[in-house]
N, C-alpha and C positions, 0 to 999 in steps of 0.2 A: 477541705476547709470547712469551718463551722462559723456560726454566729453566736456571740454572747449578747443577749438583750440587756441593755441598761434598764434600771428600774424606771427611768424617765419615760421610756417607750411604753411600758406597762401602765404607768400612771396616766399618760396622755390618752391611751386607749380606754382606760376606765372612765376618765372624765368625759370622753366622747360617747360613752355607752356602747363601745365597739366590742362585739363578741370576740372572745379569745380565738375562736376558730377562724374568724374573719381576719384578725391580725396576723395569724400564722400563715394563712393563705396569701395575704398581700405580701408578706415578707418573701415567701417562696416565689411569687410572681415576679418580684423585683430582683431578687438575689439568686434565684434558682434553688435547686434541691440541695440544701445544706443542713447539717445538724444544727439545731437551735437549742441553746441552753441559757439558763440563768446562773449567775454567780450566787453563791451562798450569801454574799454581802448584799445583793439585791433583795434576797428574802428578808434579811434584817431590816433594810430600808422600808420595804413594803409593810412588814409587821409593825415597825415603829409608827408609820403613818396610821395604820389601822388602830393601834392602841391609843392614839391621841384623840380618838372620838370623845366627844363631850358627855355621851351617855351610852348605856348598854344597847338601846335601840339602834342608835347610829352605828355602833360597833358591829352589831349583827348584820345591818344593811351593808356595811363595807366588807364584811368577811367573805361574802359570796364570790366576789371577783378574784381576790388573791387565791382562794381555794381552787377556783377553776384554772387559774394560771399554773399553780403548783401541780395540778393533776395533768395538765397538758404539756408542760415544758420541764424537761429534766433539770435538776439543780447540780451544778458543778461544785463539789466541795472545795474549800480553801485549804490548801495543804502547806506543809512546812516549806517545800520548795517555792511555792508561790510567795510565801511570807519573806523568804530570803531574797527573791527577786524584787519584791516591793521595797524591802529595806535598801537595796542598792539603788533602785530607780529614784526613791525619795531622797536619799543622800545626795545623789548626783544632781537632781533637780534643785534642791535647796542650795547646793554649792554654786549653782548657776543663777541663783536669785529667783527661782520659780517655786511656788508652793502649789502642789496638787492636792486638792481636797481629799482627805483620807479615804472616804468610801470610794471615790472615783479612782484613786490610786489602787486600791485593792481589787476593784472590779476590772480595771484596765490590766493589771498584772495577771488576773485570772485568764483573760483573753490572750494576752501575750504569751504566757506560759504554755497554753494549749495550741498556740499557732492559729487562733481564731481572730475574726474581725469583730469589733465592737459596733453595735448599732445603738445610736443614742440621739436624743434631742439636744444634748449638751456637748457638742463637739469640742468646745474650747478647752475644757479640763482634760479630756482624753487625748487631745493632740499633744499634750505635754509629756505623754508617755512615749519615749523613743522606741521606734520600731513597731508601734501598734498601728494597725490599719483601722481607721475610724470612718464609719459611714453615718451620714445624717438620716434620721428617720423621717 
């Protein structure tokens, strides 16, 4: 089993000025020795937040944390098979009257496809993905 970290976990750690090494150590203490990865979609979300900085100085200040995250945590690419799974999950959810926010749908199906558990501060959205094991950070 492995863990996919939702971007919400990384963002919360950054806001708390928590070193990435400490975040990873705490995850291992709580969940045991498992592979920990990011979805490529989380990279997009983190980069989006970074580039919303109001000026170049703030952008440079914000750059250090995601760079450390990307160096420490492998990124799981989003594949055609994941996209096909996401299409099915989204169609079924919408037919049942549920709308899963698109980035969370893609991150969730990344974890589901790999047979991994998602770790998030936003359990509500991920619990709408059938079969996905969701842990609160």
